[in-house]
DRENLOGU-452765 format. One record per residue (C-alpha): x, y, z; chain; residue in one letter; residue number from 1. Coordinates in steps of 0.001 Angstrom, whole numbers, plus 500000, padded with zeros to 6 digits. Layout:
<drenzas>
drenza east=X; north=Y; up=Z; mol=A; type=A; seq=NUM
...
</drenzas>
This chain:
<drenzas>
drenza east=074097; north=321922; up=508003; mol=A; type=M; seq=1
drenza east=072531; north=323572; up=511368; mol=A; type=A; seq=2
drenza east=069790; north=324231; up=508833; mol=A; type=T; seq=3
drenza east=069221; north=321069; up=507343; mol=A; type=Q; seq=4
drenza east=068594; north=319774; up=511391; mol=A; type=L; seq=5
drenza east=066005; north=322425; up=512542; mol=A; type=E; seq=6
drenza east=063318; north=320799; up=511201; mol=A; type=P; seq=7
drenza east=064972; north=317329; up=512882; mol=A; type=H; seq=8
drenza east=065193; north=318843; up=515861; mol=A; type=L; seq=9
drenza east=062032; north=320298; up=515979; mol=A; type=H; seq=10
drenza east=060254; north=317358; up=514994; mol=A; type=A; seq=11
drenza east=061366; north=315666; up=517771; mol=A; type=D; seq=12
drenza east=060398; north=317359; up=520318; mol=A; type=E; seq=13
drenza east=056822; north=317775; up=518675; mol=A; type=D; seq=14
drenza east=056255; north=314252; up=519206; mol=A; type=A; seq=15
drenza east=058045; north=314333; up=522398; mol=A; type=F; seq=16
drenza east=055656; north=316945; up=522904; mol=A; type=R; seq=17
drenza east=052747; north=314817; up=522077; mol=A; type=S; seq=18
drenza east=053701; north=311788; up=524043; mol=A; type=E; seq=19
drenza east=053466; north=314387; up=527421; mol=A; type=V; seq=20
drenza east=050012; north=315656; up=526530; mol=A; type=Q; seq=21
drenza east=049002; north=311954; up=525490; mol=A; type=Q; seq=22
drenza east=050991; north=311048; up=529696; mol=A; type=F; seq=23
drenza east=048623; north=313876; up=531029; mol=A; type=L; seq=24
drenza east=045509; north=312620; up=529695; mol=A; type=A; seq=25
drenza east=046120; north=308822; up=530460; mol=A; type=A; seq=26
drenza east=047822; north=310668; up=534038; mol=A; type=H; seq=27
drenza east=046365; north=313613; up=535692; mol=A; type=F; seq=28
drenza east=043548; north=312811; up=538303; mol=A; type=P; seq=29
drenza east=041298; north=316164; up=537134; mol=A; type=A; seq=30
drenza east=040792; north=316785; up=540873; mol=A; type=E; seq=31
drenza east=044162; north=317944; up=541205; mol=A; type=L; seq=32
drenza east=044075; north=320523; up=539107; mol=A; type=K; seq=33
drenza east=045769; north=323617; up=540285; mol=A; type=G; seq=34
drenza east=046553; north=321814; up=544062; mol=A; type=K; seq=35
drenza east=050402; north=322019; up=544843; mol=A; type=A; seq=36
drenza east=052877; north=318754; up=546098; mol=A; type=N; seq=37
drenza east=051349; north=319080; up=549287; mol=A; type=A; seq=38
drenza east=053846; north=316146; up=550604; mol=A; type=L; seq=39
drenza east=056692; north=318576; up=550510; mol=A; type=A; seq=40
drenza east=055373; north=321655; up=552110; mol=A; type=G; seq=41
drenza east=056613; north=323039; up=555403; mol=A; type=V; seq=42
drenza east=054181; north=322138; up=557292; mol=A; type=D; seq=43
drenza east=054844; north=318794; up=556899; mol=A; type=G; seq=44
drenza east=053385; north=315786; up=554973; mol=A; type=P; seq=45
drenza east=049243; north=315134; up=554679; mol=A; type=T; seq=46
drenza east=048095; north=311437; up=553987; mol=A; type=D; seq=47
drenza east=047862; north=311463; up=550027; mol=A; type=E; seq=48
drenza east=044367; north=310577; up=548436; mol=A; type=T; seq=49
drenza east=044553; north=307751; up=545970; mol=A; type=P; seq=50
drenza east=044651; north=310360; up=543241; mol=A; type=A; seq=51
drenza east=047883; north=312027; up=544608; mol=A; type=Q; seq=52
drenza east=049745; north=308382; up=545044; mol=A; type=T; seq=53
drenza east=048642; north=307422; up=541620; mol=A; type=K; seq=54
drenza east=050035; north=310403; up=540316; mol=A; type=W; seq=55
drenza east=053234; north=310435; up=542524; mol=A; type=R; seq=56
drenza east=053769; north=306651; up=540881; mol=A; type=E; seq=57
drenza east=053192; north=307823; up=537228; mol=A; type=A; seq=58
drenza east=055456; north=310716; up=537221; mol=A; type=V; seq=59
drenza east=057857; north=308535; up=539343; mol=A; type=G; seq=60
drenza east=058147; north=305799; up=536601; mol=A; type=E; seq=61
drenza east=058623; north=308108; up=534150; mol=A; type=R; seq=62
drenza east=061406; north=310524; up=536321; mol=A; type=G; seq=63
drenza east=059703; north=313210; up=534934; mol=A; type=W; seq=64
drenza east=059460; north=314993; up=538524; mol=A; type=G; seq=65
drenza east=063453; north=315044; up=538381; mol=A; type=T; seq=66
drenza east=063626; north=315117; up=534772; mol=A; type=P; seq=67
drenza east=067257; north=315769; up=533759; mol=A; type=T; seq=68
drenza east=068578; north=312961; up=536285; mol=A; type=W; seq=69
drenza east=070610; north=310056; up=534794; mol=A; type=P; seq=70
drenza east=067687; north=307551; up=533589; mol=A; type=K; seq=71
drenza east=069847; north=304428; up=534982; mol=A; type=E; seq=72
drenza east=069055; north=306455; up=538547; mol=A; type=Y; seq=73
drenza east=065514; north=306335; up=538077; mol=A; type=G; seq=74
drenza east=065749; north=310146; up=536645; mol=A; type=G; seq=75
drenza east=064235; north=310798; up=533312; mol=A; type=G; seq=76
drenza east=066831; north=311308; up=531591; mol=A; type=G; seq=77
drenza east=066128; north=313846; up=529309; mol=A; type=L; seq=78
drenza east=067495; north=316843; up=527598; mol=A; type=T; seq=79
drenza east=067080; north=320436; up=528929; mol=A; type=K; seq=80
drenza east=064703; north=321310; up=525943; mol=A; type=A; seq=81
drenza east=062821; north=318039; up=526694; mol=A; type=Q; seq=82
drenza east=062529; north=318726; up=530729; mol=A; type=A; seq=83
drenza east=061194; north=322288; up=529424; mol=A; type=K; seq=84
drenza east=058421; north=320624; up=527656; mol=A; type=I; seq=85
drenza east=057759; north=318713; up=530417; mol=A; type=V; seq=86
drenza east=056934; north=321697; up=532858; mol=A; type=E; seq=87
drenza east=055797; north=324051; up=529896; mol=A; type=Q; seq=88
drenza east=053128; north=320643; up=529240; mol=A; type=E; seq=89
drenza east=052084; north=319919; up=533440; mol=A; type=F; seq=90
drenza east=051700; north=324304; up=533103; mol=A; type=A; seq=91
drenza east=049293; north=323644; up=530872; mol=A; type=K; seq=92
drenza east=046685; north=321484; up=532439; mol=A; type=V; seq=93
drenza east=047284; north=322754; up=536291; mol=A; type=G; seq=94
drenza east=049577; north=319769; up=536875; mol=A; type=A; seq=95
drenza east=052290; north=319797; up=539767; mol=A; type=Y; seq=96
drenza east=055351; north=317899; up=539737; mol=A; type=N; seq=97
drenza east=054501; north=315125; up=542978; mol=A; type=P; seq=98
drenza east=058224; north=314484; up=543250; mol=A; type=I; seq=99
drenza east=059963; north=317422; up=545507; mol=A; type=G; seq=100
drenza east=061352; north=317680; up=549132; mol=A; type=G; seq=101
drenza east=065104; north=317956; up=549893; mol=A; type=M; seq=102
drenza east=065837; north=314783; up=548328; mol=A; type=G; seq=103
drenza east=065353; north=316648; up=545070; mol=A; type=V; seq=104
drenza east=066054; north=319956; up=545807; mol=A; type=M; seq=105
drenza east=069283; north=319781; up=547446; mol=A; type=M; seq=106
drenza east=071080; north=315660; up=548951; mol=A; type=F; seq=107
drenza east=070252; north=314262; up=545157; mol=A; type=G; seq=108
drenza east=072094; north=316582; up=543135; mol=A; type=P; seq=109
drenza east=074961; north=316770; up=545692; mol=A; type=T; seq=110
drenza east=074893; north=312341; up=546022; mol=A; type=L; seq=111
drenza east=074861; north=312390; up=541994; mol=A; type=L; seq=112
drenza east=078264; north=314628; up=542105; mol=A; type=E; seq=113
drenza east=080426; north=313180; up=544908; mol=A; type=Y; seq=114
drenza east=078116; north=309671; up=546101; mol=A; type=G; seq=115
drenza east=079799; north=306784; up=545213; mol=A; type=S; seq=116
drenza east=078252; north=304373; up=542626; mol=A; type=E; seq=117
drenza east=076101; north=301852; up=545262; mol=A; type=E; seq=118
drenza east=075261; north=304797; up=547039; mol=A; type=Q; seq=119
drenza east=073520; north=306645; up=543960; mol=A; type=K; seq=120
drenza east=071876; north=303184; up=543270; mol=A; type=R; seq=121
drenza east=071299; north=303178; up=546558; mol=A; type=Q; seq=122
drenza east=069360; north=306675; up=547546; mol=A; type=H; seq=123
drenza east=068665; north=308022; up=543891; mol=A; type=I; seq=124
drenza east=066146; north=305772; up=542771; mol=A; type=P; seq=125
drenza east=063870; north=306577; up=545598; mol=A; type=P; seq=126
drenza east=064082; north=310566; up=545672; mol=A; type=I; seq=127
drenza east=062867; north=310033; up=541746; mol=A; type=C; seq=128
drenza east=060050; north=308067; up=542806; mol=A; type=R; seq=129
drenza east=058910; north=309840; up=545654; mol=A; type=G; seq=130
drenza east=059193; north=307125; up=548468; mol=A; type=E; seq=131
drenza east=061497; north=308588; up=550485; mol=A; type=I; seq=132
drenza east=061359; north=311737; up=552525; mol=A; type=R; seq=133
drenza east=065282; north=313648; up=553578; mol=A; type=W; seq=134
drenza east=066319; north=316496; up=556290; mol=A; type=C; seq=135
drenza east=069442; north=318235; up=556829; mol=A; type=Q; seq=136
drenza east=071632; north=317824; up=559922; mol=A; type=G; seq=137
drenza east=073747; north=321176; up=559327; mol=A; type=Y; seq=138
drenza east=073150; north=323557; up=562344; mol=A; type=S; seq=139
drenza east=073947; north=323835; up=565814; mol=A; type=E; seq=140
drenza east=073340; north=325763; up=569087; mol=A; type=P; seq=141
drenza east=077052; north=327077; up=568465; mol=A; type=N; seq=142
drenza east=077226; north=326525; up=565163; mol=A; type=A; seq=143
drenza east=075100; north=328676; up=563132; mol=A; type=G; seq=144
drenza east=077060; north=331200; up=560995; mol=A; type=S; seq=145
drenza east=079979; north=329731; up=561934; mol=A; type=D; seq=146
drenza east=079004; north=326631; up=560555; mol=A; type=L; seq=147
drenza east=082209; north=325051; up=560704; mol=A; type=A; seq=148
drenza east=081919; north=325244; up=564756; mol=A; type=N; seq=149
drenza east=079976; north=322012; up=564339; mol=A; type=L; seq=150
drenza east=080777; north=319252; up=567680; mol=A; type=Q; seq=151
drenza east=078656; north=316358; up=566785; mol=A; type=T; seq=152
drenza east=081487; north=313861; up=566296; mol=A; type=F; seq=153
drenza east=081412; north=310747; up=564531; mol=A; type=A; seq=154
drenza east=083684; north=308390; up=566221; mol=A; type=E; seq=155
drenza east=085724; north=305405; up=564725; mol=A; type=D; seq=156
drenza east=084773; north=302107; up=565571; mol=A; type=K; seq=157
drenza east=086274; north=300269; up=563270; mol=A; type=G; seq=158
drenza east=083083; north=299323; up=559996; mol=A; type=D; seq=159
drenza east=080746; north=301542; up=561689; mol=A; type=H; seq=160
drenza east=080737; north=305514; up=563334; mol=A; type=Y; seq=161
drenza east=078971; north=306063; up=566598; mol=A; type=I; seq=162
drenza east=078084; north=309469; up=566692; mol=A; type=V; seq=163
drenza east=076459; north=312012; up=569349; mol=A; type=N; seq=164
drenza east=075542; north=315507; up=569371; mol=A; type=G; seq=165
drenza east=073087; north=317658; up=569062; mol=A; type=Q; seq=166
drenza east=071659; north=320155; up=565158; mol=A; type=K; seq=167
drenza east=069099; north=322724; up=565264; mol=A; type=T; seq=168
drenza east=066485; north=324065; up=562823; mol=A; type=W; seq=169
drenza east=066451; north=319951; up=561500; mol=A; type=T; seq=170
drenza east=063984; north=321312; up=558528; mol=A; type=S; seq=171
drenza east=061223; north=318099; up=558329; mol=A; type=G; seq=172
drenza east=063110; north=316366; up=560997; mol=A; type=G; seq=173
drenza east=059943; north=314830; up=562699; mol=A; type=Q; seq=174
drenza east=058436; north=313787; up=558966; mol=A; type=W; seq=175
drenza east=061910; north=312877; up=557538; mol=A; type=A; seq=176
drenza east=063081; north=309126; up=557303; mol=A; type=D; seq=177
drenza east=067132; north=309949; up=556857; mol=A; type=K; seq=178
drenza east=068924; north=312714; up=557655; mol=A; type=C; seq=179
drenza east=072489; north=314394; up=555788; mol=A; type=F; seq=180
drenza east=074531; north=316037; up=558061; mol=A; type=A; seq=181
drenza east=078012; north=317343; up=558679; mol=A; type=I; seq=182
drenza east=079685; north=315785; up=561743; mol=A; type=V; seq=183
drenza east=083375; north=316161; up=563138; mol=A; type=R; seq=184
drenza east=085698; north=312778; up=562713; mol=A; type=T; seq=185
drenza east=088711; north=315356; up=563503; mol=A; type=D; seq=186
drenza east=088902; north=317048; up=565938; mol=A; type=K; seq=187
drenza east=092152; north=318679; up=565839; mol=A; type=S; seq=188
drenza east=091145; north=320530; up=562475; mol=A; type=D; seq=189
drenza east=088350; north=323221; up=562039; mol=A; type=K; seq=190
drenza east=087353; north=322404; up=558518; mol=A; type=H; seq=191
drenza east=089587; north=319303; up=557676; mol=A; type=R; seq=192
drenza east=087435; north=317507; up=560315; mol=A; type=G; seq=193
drenza east=084135; north=317625; up=559192; mol=A; type=I; seq=194
drenza east=082672; north=314787; up=557046; mol=A; type=S; seq=195
drenza east=079529; north=314166; up=554859; mol=A; type=F; seq=196
drenza east=077142; north=310656; up=556716; mol=A; type=M; seq=197
drenza east=074268; north=309674; up=555856; mol=A; type=L; seq=198
drenza east=072054; north=308525; up=559472; mol=A; type=I; seq=199
drenza east=068522; north=306556; up=559426; mol=A; type=D; seq=200
drenza east=066317; north=308995; up=561383; mol=A; type=M; seq=201
drenza east=064663; north=305715; up=562830; mol=A; type=G; seq=202
drenza east=067687; north=304402; up=564447; mol=A; type=A; seq=203
drenza east=067915; north=303827; up=568269; mol=A; type=P; seq=204
drenza east=069582; north=306877; up=569957; mol=A; type=G; seq=205
drenza east=068187; north=309369; up=567389; mol=A; type=V; seq=206
drenza east=065813; north=312539; up=568856; mol=A; type=E; seq=207
drenza east=063356; north=314881; up=567557; mol=A; type=V; seq=208
drenza east=061717; north=317954; up=569687; mol=A; type=R; seq=209
drenza east=059646; north=319793; up=566897; mol=A; type=P; seq=210
drenza east=060485; north=323906; up=567235; mol=A; type=I; seq=211
drenza east=057173; north=326446; up=566845; mol=A; type=T; seq=212
drenza east=057227; north=329135; up=564971; mol=A; type=M; seq=213
drenza east=056088; north=332686; up=565424; mol=A; type=I; seq=214
drenza east=054028; north=331552; up=561954; mol=A; type=S; seq=215
drenza east=052716; north=329093; up=564133; mol=A; type=G; seq=216
drenza east=053839; north=325892; up=562770; mol=A; type=T; seq=217
drenza east=056287; north=323853; up=563033; mol=A; type=S; seq=218
drenza east=058524; north=322783; up=560149; mol=A; type=P; seq=219
drenza east=062005; north=322741; up=562279; mol=A; type=F; seq=220
drenza east=063614; north=320664; up=565041; mol=A; type=C; seq=221
drenza east=065835; north=319757; up=567512; mol=A; type=E; seq=222
drenza east=067712; north=316575; up=566751; mol=A; type=T; seq=223
drenza east=069167; north=315046; up=569172; mol=A; type=F; seq=224
drenza east=072084; north=311886; up=568292; mol=A; type=F; seq=225
drenza east=072332; north=309763; up=571749; mol=A; type=D; seq=226
drenza east=075380; north=306911; up=570612; mol=A; type=N; seq=227
drenza east=073984; north=306602; up=567312; mol=A; type=V; seq=228
drenza east=075275; north=303840; up=564525; mol=A; type=K; seq=229
drenza east=076262; north=304590; up=561254; mol=A; type=V; seq=230
drenza east=077551; north=301788; up=559133; mol=A; type=P; seq=231
drenza east=080532; north=303272; up=557401; mol=A; type=K; seq=232
drenza east=078955; north=302591; up=554331; mol=A; type=E; seq=233
drenza east=076973; north=306064; up=554978; mol=A; type=N; seq=234
drenza east=079649; north=308464; up=554414; mol=A; type=L; seq=235
drenza east=080215; north=309915; up=551435; mol=A; type=V; seq=236
drenza east=083392; north=311146; up=549976; mol=A; type=G; seq=237
drenza east=086634; north=310553; up=552317; mol=A; type=E; seq=238
drenza east=086779; north=311778; up=556315; mol=A; type=E; seq=239
drenza east=087724; north=315488; up=556222; mol=A; type=G; seq=240
drenza east=085938; north=315842; up=553241; mol=A; type=Q; seq=241
drenza east=082667; north=316831; up=554668; mol=A; type=G; seq=242
drenza east=083394; north=320321; up=554769; mol=A; type=W; seq=243
drenza east=083982; north=320868; up=550514; mol=A; type=T; seq=244
drenza east=080548; north=318278; up=550271; mol=A; type=I; seq=245
drenza east=078648; north=320242; up=552557; mol=A; type=G; seq=246
drenza east=079324; north=323765; up=551038; mol=A; type=K; seq=247
drenza east=078555; north=322462; up=546775; mol=A; type=R; seq=248
drenza east=075276; north=321359; up=548397; mol=A; type=L; seq=249
drenza east=074436; north=324530; up=550084; mol=A; type=L; seq=250
drenza east=074491; north=325990; up=547226; mol=A; type=Q; seq=251
drenza east=072175; north=323905; up=545645; mol=A; type=H; seq=252
drenza east=069769; north=325148; up=548809; mol=A; type=E; seq=253
drenza east=070425; north=328427; up=548322; mol=A; type=R; seq=254
drenza east=069205; north=328465; up=544310; mol=A; type=T; seq=255
drenza east=066159; north=326572; up=545204; mol=A; type=N; seq=256
drenza east=065531; north=329375; up=548143; mol=A; type=I; seq=257
drenza east=066519; north=332067; up=545856; mol=A; type=S; seq=258
drenza east=063727; north=333199; up=543080; mol=A; type=G; seq=259
drenza east=066135; north=330017; up=541057; mol=A; type=G; seq=260
drenza east=064074; north=328055; up=542260; mol=A; type=G; seq=261
drenza east=061036; north=326855; up=545688; mol=A; type=R; seq=262
drenza east=060386; north=331208; up=545867; mol=A; type=L; seq=263
drenza east=059452; north=331539; up=542258; mol=A; type=A; seq=264
drenza east=056856; north=329105; up=542594; mol=A; type=S; seq=265
drenza east=055619; north=331135; up=545985; mol=A; type=M; seq=266
drenza east=054386; north=334233; up=544472; mol=A; type=M; seq=267
drenza east=051074; north=332857; up=543270; mol=A; type=G; seq=268
drenza east=048028; north=335829; up=541674; mol=A; type=R; seq=269
drenza east=050189; north=339173; up=541119; mol=A; type=S; seq=270
drenza east=050048; north=342009; up=543448; mol=A; type=L; seq=271
drenza east=047783; north=343373; up=541608; mol=A; type=G; seq=272
drenza east=045369; north=340947; up=541400; mol=A; type=E; seq=273
drenza east=045200; north=341314; up=545265; mol=A; type=I; seq=274
drenza east=045084; north=344454; up=544876; mol=A; type=A; seq=275
drenza east=041683; north=345248; up=543002; mol=A; type=K; seq=276
drenza east=040103; north=342441; up=545315; mol=A; type=K; seq=277
drenza east=040848; north=344953; up=548655; mol=A; type=Y; seq=278
drenza east=040914; north=348214; up=546600; mol=A; type=G; seq=279
drenza east=039163; north=350771; up=544949; mol=A; type=E; seq=280
drenza east=039312; north=350970; up=540960; mol=A; type=T; seq=281
drenza east=038019; north=353388; up=538946; mol=A; type=D; seq=282
drenza east=036720; north=353727; up=535700; mol=A; type=A; seq=283
drenza east=038782; north=351835; up=533538; mol=A; type=A; seq=284
drenza east=038924; north=349051; up=536559; mol=A; type=G; seq=285
drenza east=042205; north=350258; up=537420; mol=A; type=E; seq=286
drenza east=043106; north=350477; up=541066; mol=A; type=L; seq=287
drenza east=042143; north=354563; up=542233; mol=A; type=A; seq=288
drenza east=045173; north=354032; up=544657; mol=A; type=D; seq=289
drenza east=047987; north=355760; up=542162; mol=A; type=K; seq=290
drenza east=050940; north=356112; up=544720; mol=A; type=V; seq=291
drenza east=049655; north=352155; up=545203; mol=A; type=L; seq=292
drenza east=049914; north=351375; up=541864; mol=A; type=R; seq=293
drenza east=053416; north=352706; up=541177; mol=A; type=D; seq=294
drenza east=054372; north=350673; up=544299; mol=A; type=R; seq=295
drenza east=053040; north=347083; up=542774; mol=A; type=I; seq=296
drenza east=054528; north=348445; up=539390; mol=A; type=A; seq=297
drenza east=057642; north=349052; up=540669; mol=A; type=D; seq=298
drenza east=058006; north=345517; up=542766; mol=A; type=F; seq=299
drenza east=056685; north=343416; up=539811; mol=A; type=E; seq=300
drenza east=059301; north=345458; up=537023; mol=A; type=I; seq=301
drenza east=061955; north=344572; up=539849; mol=A; type=R; seq=302
drenza east=060836; north=341062; up=540382; mol=A; type=W; seq=303
drenza east=060258; north=339891; up=537233; mol=A; type=N; seq=304
drenza east=063407; north=341176; up=536708; mol=A; type=S; seq=305
drenza east=065324; north=339723; up=539214; mol=A; type=F; seq=306
drenza east=063963; north=336219; up=538172; mol=A; type=L; seq=307
drenza east=064981; north=336577; up=534830; mol=A; type=L; seq=308
drenza east=068031; north=336967; up=535645; mol=A; type=T; seq=309
drenza east=067872; north=334179; up=538297; mol=A; type=A; seq=310
drenza east=066441; north=331629; up=535108; mol=A; type=R; seq=311
drenza east=069738; north=332732; up=532368; mol=A; type=R; seq=312
drenza east=072376; north=332493; up=535833; mol=A; type=A; seq=313
drenza east=070871; north=329537; up=536781; mol=A; type=V; seq=314
drenza east=070863; north=327668; up=533209; mol=A; type=E; seq=315
drenza east=074623; north=329218; up=532593; mol=A; type=E; seq=316
drenza east=076041; north=327629; up=535842; mol=A; type=S; seq=317
drenza east=073822; north=324325; up=534988; mol=A; type=K; seq=318
drenza east=075915; north=324504; up=531682; mol=A; type=A; seq=319
drenza east=079350; north=325046; up=533270; mol=A; type=Q; seq=320
drenza east=078487; north=321962; up=535660; mol=A; type=G; seq=321
drenza east=076637; north=322377; up=537834; mol=A; type=G; seq=322
drenza east=075706; north=325336; up=540765; mol=A; type=V; seq=323
drenza east=078092; north=327962; up=541612; mol=A; type=S; seq=324
drenza east=078971; north=331015; up=543673; mol=A; type=E; seq=325
drenza east=076621; north=333002; up=542180; mol=A; type=I; seq=326
drenza east=073401; north=331142; up=543833; mol=A; type=S; seq=327
drenza east=075096; north=333560; up=547303; mol=A; type=S; seq=328
drenza east=073624; north=336372; up=545055; mol=A; type=V; seq=329
drenza east=070221; north=334973; up=544119; mol=A; type=L; seq=330
drenza east=069494; north=333821; up=547622; mol=A; type=K; seq=331
drenza east=070290; north=337509; up=549166; mol=A; type=K; seq=332
drenza east=068060; north=339340; up=546970; mol=A; type=L; seq=333
drenza east=065692; north=336583; up=546335; mol=A; type=G; seq=334
drenza east=064849; north=336409; up=550238; mol=A; type=T; seq=335
drenza east=064792; north=340119; up=549786; mol=A; type=K; seq=336
drenza east=062390; north=340852; up=547537; mol=A; type=L; seq=337
drenza east=059833; north=338041; up=549124; mol=A; type=S; seq=338
drenza east=060084; north=339750; up=552502; mol=A; type=Q; seq=339
drenza east=059066; north=342787; up=550243; mol=A; type=E; seq=340
drenza east=055742; north=341157; up=548491; mol=A; type=R; seq=341
drenza east=054764; north=339473; up=551420; mol=A; type=S; seq=342
drenza east=055205; north=343266; up=553755; mol=A; type=E; seq=343
drenza east=053454; north=344918; up=550770; mol=A; type=L; seq=344
drenza east=050243; north=342622; up=550467; mol=A; type=M; seq=345
drenza east=049224; north=342847; up=554041; mol=A; type=I; seq=346
drenza east=049370; north=346429; up=553506; mol=A; type=E; seq=347
drenza east=047872; north=345648; up=550275; mol=A; type=I; seq=348
drenza east=044414; north=343983; up=552545; mol=A; type=R; seq=349
drenza east=044744; north=346383; up=555293; mol=A; type=G; seq=350
drenza east=042501; north=344673; up=558476; mol=A; type=L; seq=351
drenza east=041825; north=341615; up=556623; mol=A; type=Q; seq=352
drenza east=045875; north=341031; up=556035; mol=A; type=G; seq=353
drenza east=045988; north=341240; up=560064; mol=A; type=L; seq=354
drenza east=043646; north=338339; up=560756; mol=A; type=G; seq=355
drenza east=045441; north=335131; up=563155; mol=A; type=W; seq=356
drenza east=042368; north=332825; up=563044; mol=A; type=E; seq=357
drenza east=038252; north=333406; up=563232; mol=A; type=G; seq=358
drenza east=035571; north=333265; up=560152; mol=A; type=E; seq=359
drenza east=035864; north=336979; up=559143; mol=A; type=E; seq=360
drenza east=038862; north=335823; up=557202; mol=A; type=F; seq=361
drenza east=039670; north=333638; up=554416; mol=A; type=T; seq=362
drenza east=041774; north=330696; up=554617; mol=A; type=D; seq=363
drenza east=044311; north=332872; up=552087; mol=A; type=G; seq=364
drenza east=044823; north=335632; up=554452; mol=A; type=E; seq=365
drenza east=045370; north=333621; up=556907; mol=A; type=L; seq=366
drenza east=047739; north=331807; up=554691; mol=A; type=E; seq=367
drenza east=049281; north=335174; up=553885; mol=A; type=A; seq=368
drenza east=049610; north=336636; up=557539; mol=A; type=V; seq=369
drenza east=051090; north=332847; up=558527; mol=A; type=R; seq=370
drenza east=053545; north=333459; up=555684; mol=A; type=G; seq=371
drenza east=054886; north=336624; up=556197; mol=A; type=W; seq=372
drenza east=055760; north=336009; up=559639; mol=A; type=L; seq=373
drenza east=057442; north=332487; up=558256; mol=A; type=F; seq=374
drenza east=059965; north=334587; up=555789; mol=A; type=G; seq=375
drenza east=060997; north=336303; up=558301; mol=A; type=K; seq=376
drenza east=063376; north=333443; up=557943; mol=A; type=A; seq=377
drenza east=064125; north=333103; up=554799; mol=A; type=T; seq=378
drenza east=067279; north=335400; up=554997; mol=A; type=T; seq=379
drenza east=068339; north=333860; up=557709; mol=A; type=I; seq=380
drenza east=068476; north=329868; up=556458; mol=A; type=Y; seq=381
drenza east=070341; north=328077; up=554418; mol=A; type=G; seq=382
drenza east=072931; north=330750; up=555186; mol=A; type=G; seq=383
drenza east=072362; north=334752; up=556441; mol=A; type=S; seq=384
drenza east=072326; north=337672; up=554123; mol=A; type=T; seq=385
drenza east=075525; north=338613; up=556671; mol=A; type=E; seq=386
drenza east=077086; north=335658; up=555328; mol=A; type=I; seq=387
drenza east=076075; north=336047; up=551415; mol=A; type=Q; seq=388
drenza east=077499; north=338916; up=551260; mol=A; type=N; seq=389
drenza east=080607; north=337676; up=552899; mol=A; type=N; seq=390
drenza east=080922; north=334462; up=550525; mol=A; type=I; seq=391
drenza east=079630; north=337042; up=547131; mol=A; type=I; seq=392
drenza east=083003; north=339931; up=548162; mol=A; type=A; seq=393
drenza east=085724; north=336742; up=548217; mol=A; type=K; seq=394
drenza east=084107; north=334515; up=545856; mol=A; type=R; seq=395
drenza east=082384; north=336155; up=543050; mol=A; type=V; seq=396
drenza east=083884; north=339730; up=543350; mol=A; type=L; seq=397
drenza east=087942; north=338683; up=544714; mol=A; type=G; seq=398
drenza east=088029; north=340331; up=547212; mol=A; type=M; seq=399
drenza east=090268; north=339415; up=549899; mol=A; type=L; seq=400
drenza east=090973; north=340363; up=553935; mol=A; type=D; seq=401
drenza east=093845; north=342826; up=554379; mol=A; type=H; seq=402
drenza east=095567; north=342959; up=557313; mol=A; type=Q; seq=403
</drenzas>
């Protein structure tokens, strides 16, 4: 039976691949070839060009920016095999996915699992079309690694809540339309007193103050809530369920921070190609510095091995119904490897890898320095490495605390 079905399955995939190719030929602007989704970058959104708008709308209409999300909410409704074809065909022509950001990486998958039908129909379609930007209200000045110590309080006022408090490290808060946040609705219980709710960033009483980083960018904010009115329908799940929902969302975040998601797309050119540009080569065109050549080869082997492992782990988790605690392993290893790569890239460039400004440095060299500095935060945000070690010990290895 399997043998008889195989030709039919391959024929379906070939037909779909042809459909994607025709779509790209008709809708992808050639001027965007090789570019990235600037609207989802850490430096904030830029004004869309007409070509970018056209491309985003075309992909959003098909739902191919979120290819496996349910079609009834604006997703592509594709199988994993079809989603892979979309990814492959986009890559062949140098097309980027114009739909992204925290709504896609974290909030959307979480809402699909825990949200009401009304919430899904209200919030998921704009995410799939790239029409809305979300930010995350988690960390507070006294609730970082001990996130459950958060004190931002939502007081029940019958048909709405009144929220007061402060969040910090709100990524993209100054550009966001809405915020998914965990807040306290009960002060008598540390974990069961936390709820998950959605806050309009344009509501009266919301104030953001960008934080300038060592990299020179301001992707994070302090966010203040002063008597902010939040409708009851913006509560996701039930009161007291926020810690459970919030932890689930963090698993999506960690998977995307790791090589299972965002970091893999950030790597760009191989270290070997960069090194040949800045170092001497031998008669065979190889790096003359054998020690550096060995170090690059060692890193590339470990990084690509990690990527393969990450992809397998993510696929296994999805097959079992979503992300899992393995996201902590991916986050711990992937962020450390990305930092190692950035440091090695600075070393490869020598003096050209130490520029901050000036015409003697290329844009790529300046971006590498800022990326190296910004990357120092990756082992902290989304749950520090120490927190990941605790999760791995308790939930992956099954180790328990002993008195």
